[in-house]
CHARMM-style PDB file with segment names, atoms N, HN, CA, C and O in Angstrom:
ATOM      1  N   MET     1       0.924  -1.158   0.027  1.00  0.00      PROA
ATOM      2  CA  MET     1      -0.023   0.100   0.121  1.00  0.00      PROA
ATOM      3  C   MET     1       0.893   1.361   0.145  1.00  0.00      PROA
ATOM      4  O   MET     1       0.574   2.412  -0.412  1.00  0.00      PROA
ATOM      5  N   LEU     2       1.857   1.209   0.715  1.00  0.00      PROA
ATOM      6  HN  LEU     2       2.116   0.355   1.167  1.00  0.00      PROA
ATOM      7  CA  LEU     2       2.991   2.339   0.725  1.00  0.00      PROA
ATOM      8  C   LEU     2       3.537   2.575  -0.355  1.00  0.00      PROA
ATOM      9  O   LEU     2       3.739   3.741  -0.693  1.00  0.00      PROA
ATOM     10  N   ILE     3       3.907   1.497  -1.157  1.00  0.00      PROA
ATOM     11  HN  ILE     3       3.743   0.550  -0.882  1.00  0.00      PROA
ATOM     12  CA  ILE     3       4.408   1.556  -2.537  1.00  0.00      PROA
ATOM     13  C   ILE     3       3.589   2.069  -3.513  1.00  0.00      PROA
ATOM     14  O   ILE     3       4.113   2.643  -4.467  1.00  0.00      PROA
ATOM     15  N   LEU     4       2.264   1.951  -3.435  1.00  0.00      PROA
ATOM     16  HN  LEU     4       1.838   1.485  -2.659  1.00  0.00      PROA
ATOM     17  CA  LEU     4       1.221   2.578  -4.307  1.00  0.00      PROA
ATOM     18  C   LEU     4       1.102   4.296  -4.009  1.00  0.00      PROA
ATOM     19  O   LEU     4       0.949   5.152  -4.879  1.00  0.00      PROA
ATOM     20  N   ALA     5       1.191   4.474  -2.860  1.00  0.00      PROA
ATOM     21  HN  ALA     5       1.315   3.779  -2.152  1.00  0.00      PROA
ATOM     22  CA  ALA     5       1.280   5.892  -2.466  1.00  0.00      PROA
ATOM     23  C   ALA     5       2.316   6.622  -2.818  1.00  0.00      PROA
ATOM     24  O   ALA     5       2.179   7.778  -3.219  1.00  0.00      PROA
ATOM     25  N   ILE     6       3.323   6.106  -2.721  1.00  0.00      PROA
ATOM     26  HN  ILE     6       3.434   5.167  -2.396  1.00  0.00      PROA
ATOM     27  CA  ILE     6       4.844   6.687  -3.198  1.00  0.00      PROA
ATOM     28  C   ILE     6       4.620   7.009  -4.914  1.00  0.00      PROA
ATOM     29  O   ILE     6       4.886   8.071  -5.477  1.00  0.00      PROA
ATOM     30  N   ILE     7       4.152   5.980  -5.433  1.00  0.00      PROA
ATOM     31  HN  ILE     7       3.936   5.117  -4.976  1.00  0.00      PROA
ATOM     32  CA  ILE     7       4.050   6.207  -6.820  1.00  0.00      PROA
ATOM     33  C   ILE     7       2.891   7.219  -7.332  1.00  0.00      PROA
ATOM     34  O   ILE     7       3.043   7.938  -8.320  1.00  0.00      PROA
ATOM     35  N   GLY     8       1.768   7.190  -6.577  1.00  0.00      PROA
ATOM     36  HN  GLY     8       1.645   6.607  -5.775  1.00  0.00      PROA
ATOM     37  CA  GLY     8       0.931   8.352  -6.741  1.00  0.00      PROA
ATOM     38  C   GLY     8       1.347   9.586  -6.666  1.00  0.00      PROA
ATOM     39  O   GLY     8       1.052  10.477  -7.463  1.00  0.00      PROA
ATOM     40  N   VAL     9       2.251   9.720  -5.433  1.00  0.00      PROA
ATOM     41  HN  VAL     9       2.491   8.996  -4.786  1.00  0.00      PROA
ATOM     42  CA  VAL     9       2.742  11.210  -5.248  1.00  0.00      PROA
ATOM     43  C   VAL     9       3.841  11.375  -6.447  1.00  0.00      PROA
ATOM     44  O   VAL     9       3.860  12.452  -7.043  1.00  0.00      PROA
ATOM     45  N   LEU    10       4.615  10.502  -6.762  1.00  0.00      PROA
ATOM     46  HN  LEU    10       4.599   9.628  -6.278  1.00  0.00      PROA
ATOM     47  CA  LEU    10       5.463  10.932  -7.834  1.00  0.00      PROA
ATOM     48  C   LEU    10       4.879  11.054  -9.180  1.00  0.00      PROA
ATOM     49  O   LEU    10       5.596  11.484 -10.083  1.00  0.00      PROA
ATOM     50  N   CYS    11       3.739  10.745  -9.400  1.00  0.00      PROA
ATOM     51  HN  CYS    11       3.156  10.396  -8.666  1.00  0.00      PROA
ATOM     52  CA  CYS    11       2.926  10.765 -10.634  1.00  0.00      PROA
ATOM     53  C   CYS    11       2.324  12.311 -10.463  1.00  0.00      PROA
ATOM     54  O   CYS    11       2.174  12.993 -11.477  1.00  0.00      PROA
ATOM     55  N   VAL    12       2.048  12.744  -9.394  1.00  0.00      PROA
ATOM     56  HN  VAL    12       2.169  12.190  -8.570  1.00  0.00      PROA
ATOM     57  CA  VAL    12       1.391  14.109  -9.639  1.00  0.00      PROA
ATOM     58  C   VAL    12       2.429  15.183  -9.376  1.00  0.00      PROA
ATOM     59  O   VAL    12       2.100  16.337  -9.648  1.00  0.00      PROA
ATOM     60  N   PHE    13       3.723  14.942  -8.847  1.00  0.00      PROA
ATOM     61  HN  PHE    13       3.990  14.004  -8.626  1.00  0.00      PROA
ATOM     62  CA  PHE    13       4.628  15.880  -8.900  1.00  0.00      PROA
ATOM     63  C   PHE    13       5.581  15.811 -10.173  1.00  0.00      PROA
ATOM     64  O   PHE    13       5.994  16.839 -10.712  1.00  0.00      PROA
ATOM     65  N   PHE    14       5.850  14.748 -10.543  1.00  0.00      PROA
ATOM     66  HN  PHE    14       5.515  13.913 -10.105  1.00  0.00      PROA
ATOM     67  CA  PHE    14       6.670  14.638 -11.775  1.00  0.00      PROA
ATOM     68  C   PHE    14       5.786  13.912 -12.759  1.00  0.00      PROA
ATOM     69  O   PHE    14       5.862  12.683 -12.750  1.00  0.00      PROA
ATOM     70  N   PRO    15       4.974  14.483 -13.592  1.00  0.00      PROA
ATOM     71  CA  PRO    15       4.062  13.772 -14.637  1.00  0.00      PROA
ATOM     72  C   PRO    15       4.870  13.338 -15.740  1.00  0.00      PROA
ATOM     73  O   PRO    15       5.763  14.056 -16.190  1.00  0.00      PROA
ATOM     74  N   TRP    16       4.578  12.084 -16.245  1.00  0.00      PROA
ATOM     75  HN  TRP    16       3.853  11.501 -15.879  1.00  0.00      PROA
ATOM     76  CA  TRP    16       5.368  11.470 -17.562  1.00  0.00      PROA
ATOM     77  C   TRP    16       4.621  12.234 -18.774  1.00  0.00      PROA
ATOM     78  O   TRP    16       3.423  12.164 -19.047  1.00  0.00      PROA
ATOM     79  N   GLU    17       5.568  12.938 -19.399  1.00  0.00      PROA
ATOM     80  HN  GLU    17       6.541  12.994 -19.178  1.00  0.00      PROA
ATOM     81  CA  GLU    17       4.957  13.574 -20.784  1.00  0.00      PROA
ATOM     82  C   GLU    17       4.699  12.586 -21.689  1.00  0.00      PROA
ATOM     83  O   GLU    17       5.589  11.836 -22.090  1.00  0.00      PROA
ATOM     84  N   VAL    18       3.338  12.500 -22.118  1.00  0.00      PROA
ATOM     85  HN  VAL    18       2.615  13.109 -21.792  1.00  0.00      PROA
ATOM     86  CA  VAL    18       2.955  11.341 -23.210  1.00  0.00      PROA
ATOM     87  C   VAL    18       3.020  12.228 -24.444  1.00  0.00      PROA
ATOM     88  O   VAL    18       2.455  13.319 -24.367  1.00  0.00      PROA
ATOM     89  N   GLY    19       3.664  11.882 -25.620  1.00  0.00      PROA
ATOM     90  HN  GLY    19       4.122  10.996 -25.683  1.00  0.00      PROA
ATOM     91  CA  GLY    19       3.460  12.338 -26.874  1.00  0.00      PROA
ATOM     92  C   GLY    19       4.015  13.709 -27.133  1.00  0.00      PROA
ATOM     93  O   GLY    19       4.849  14.110 -26.321  1.00  0.00      PROA
ATOM     94  N   GLN    20       3.689  14.493 -28.134  1.00  0.00      PROA
ATOM     95  HN  GLN    20       3.012  14.168 -28.794  1.00  0.00      PROA
ATOM     96  CA  GLN    20       4.098  15.793 -28.283  1.00  0.00      PROA
ATOM     97  C   GLN    20       3.203  16.835 -27.833  1.00  0.00      PROA
ATOM     98  O   GLN    20       2.000  16.578 -27.788  1.00  0.00      PROA
ATOM     99  N   LYS    21       3.671  18.103 -27.457  1.00  0.00      PROA
ATOM    100  HN  LYS    21       4.648  18.312 -27.494  1.00  0.00      PROA
ATOM    101  CA  LYS    21       3.025  19.223 -26.929  1.00  0.00      PROA
ATOM    102  C   LYS    21       2.073  19.430 -27.973  1.00  0.00      PROA
ATOM    103  O   LYS    21       2.419  19.106 -29.109  1.00  0.00      PROA
ATOM    104  N   ALA    22       0.921  19.918 -27.789  1.00  0.00      PROA
ATOM    105  HN  ALA    22       0.641  20.181 -26.866  1.00  0.00      PROA
ATOM    106  CA  ALA    22       0.029  20.702 -28.816  1.00  0.00      PROA
ATOM    107  C   ALA    22       0.558  21.769 -29.306  1.00  0.00      PROA
ATOM    108  O   ALA    22       1.306  22.343 -28.514  1.00  0.00      PROA
ATOM    109  N   ASP    23       0.422  22.350 -30.541  1.00  0.00      PROA
ATOM    110  HN  ASP    23      -0.186  21.883 -31.184  1.00  0.00      PROA
ATOM    111  CA  ASP    23       0.775  23.337 -31.123  1.00  0.00      PROA
ATOM    112  C   ASP    23      -0.535  24.347 -31.194  1.00  0.00      PROA
ATOM    113  O   ASP    23      -1.267  24.167 -32.168  1.00  0.00      PROA
ATOM    114  N   PRO    24      -0.891  25.349 -30.298  1.00  0.00      PROA
ATOM    115  CA  PRO    24      -2.231  26.052 -30.571  1.00  0.00      PROA
ATOM    116  C   PRO    24      -2.271  26.772 -31.890  1.00  0.00      PROA
ATOM    117  O   PRO    24      -3.396  27.116 -32.252  1.00  0.00      PROA
ATOM    118  N   PHE    25      -1.334  27.047 -32.624  1.00  0.00      PROA
ATOM    119  HN  PHE    25      -0.420  26.768 -32.330  1.00  0.00      PROA
ATOM    120  CA  PHE    25      -1.337  27.971 -33.666  1.00  0.00      PROA
ATOM    121  C   PHE    25      -1.248  27.014 -34.939  1.00  0.00      PROA
ATOM    122  O   PHE    25      -1.442  27.536 -36.037  1.00  0.00      PROA
ATOM    123  N   ALA    26      -0.979  25.701 -34.874  1.00  0.00      PROA
ATOM    124  HN  ALA    26      -0.822  25.277 -33.982  1.00  0.00      PROA
ATOM    125  CA  ALA    26      -0.924  24.846 -35.846  1.00  0.00      PROA
ATOM    126  C   ALA    26      -2.357  24.483 -36.884  1.00  0.00      PROA
ATOM    127  O   ALA    26      -3.496  24.509 -36.418  1.00  0.00      PROA
ATOM    128  N   ALA    27      -2.147  24.248 -37.910  1.00  0.00      PROA
ATOM    129  HN  ALA    27      -1.222  24.227 -38.288  1.00  0.00      PROA
ATOM    130  CA  ALA    27      -3.495  24.202 -38.718  1.00  0.00      PROA
ATOM    131  C   ALA    27      -4.231  22.823 -38.143  1.00  0.00      PROA
ATOM    132  O   ALA    27      -3.609  21.862 -37.692  1.00  0.00      PROA
ATOM    133  N   THR    28      -5.486  22.905 -38.233  1.00  0.00      PROA
ATOM    134  HN  THR    28      -5.991  23.686 -38.599  1.00  0.00      PROA
ATOM    135  CA  THR    28      -6.361  21.850 -37.958  1.00  0.00      PROA
ATOM    136  C   THR    28      -5.967  20.583 -38.557  1.00  0.00      PROA
ATOM    137  O   THR    28      -5.739  20.692 -39.762  1.00  0.00      PROA
ATOM    138  N   PRO    29      -5.803  19.290 -38.027  1.00  0.00      PROA
ATOM    139  CA  PRO    29      -5.780  18.039 -38.862  1.00  0.00      PROA
ATOM    140  C   PRO    29      -7.034  17.850 -39.837  1.00  0.00      PROA
ATOM    141  O   PRO    29      -8.140  18.313 -39.561  1.00  0.00      PROA
ATOM    142  N   ILE    30      -6.799  17.231 -40.833  1.00  0.00      PROA
ATOM    143  HN  ILE    30      -5.900  16.855 -41.057  1.00  0.00      PROA
ATOM    144  CA  ILE    30      -7.947  16.994 -41.719  1.00  0.00      PROA
ATOM    145  C   ILE    30      -8.991  16.113 -41.116  1.00  0.00      PROA
ATOM    146  O   ILE    30      -8.452  15.124 -40.619  1.00  0.00      PROA
ATOM    147  N   GLY    31     -10.263  16.111 -40.982  1.00  0.00      PROA
ATOM    148  HN  GLY    31     -10.701  16.915 -41.386  1.00  0.00      PROA
ATOM    149  CA  GLY    31     -11.172  15.317 -40.210  1.00  0.00      PROA
ATOM    150  C   GLY    31     -11.686  15.680 -39.119  1.00  0.00      PROA
ATOM    151  O   GLY    31     -12.643  15.089 -38.619  1.00  0.00      PROA
ATOM    152  N   ILE    32     -11.098  16.744 -38.580  1.00  0.00      PROA
ATOM    153  HN  ILE    32     -10.320  17.224 -38.986  1.00  0.00      PROA
ATOM    154  CA  ILE    32     -11.500  17.193 -37.172  1.00  0.00      PROA
ATOM    155  C   ILE    32     -12.669  18.284 -37.407  1.00  0.00      PROA
ATOM    156  O   ILE    32     -12.556  19.251 -38.161  1.00  0.00      PROA
ATOM    157  N   LYS    33     -13.700  18.000 -36.711  1.00  0.00      PROA
ATOM    158  HN  LYS    33     -13.792  17.215 -36.098  1.00  0.00      PROA
ATOM    159  CA  LYS    33     -14.816  18.875 -36.922  1.00  0.00      PROA
ATOM    160  C   LYS    33     -15.254  19.551 -35.331  1.00  0.00      PROA
ATOM    161  O   LYS    33     -15.157  18.854 -34.321  1.00  0.00      PROA
ATOM    162  N   PRO    34     -15.601  20.578 -35.294  1.00  0.00      PROA
ATOM    163  CA  PRO    34     -16.068  21.064 -33.982  1.00  0.00      PROA
ATOM    164  C   PRO    34     -17.298  20.398 -33.484  1.00  0.00      PROA
ATOM    165  OT1 PRO    34     -17.780  20.724 -32.399  1.00  0.00      PROA
TER     166      PRO     34
END
């Protein structure tokens, strides 16, 4: 249980970046509709 709590705290303070950051000024990908 303690190990799970330690992993949770590490995930909150040091999140693992998944994928690329979104570029807010990039063109919208084809097929995306609001």
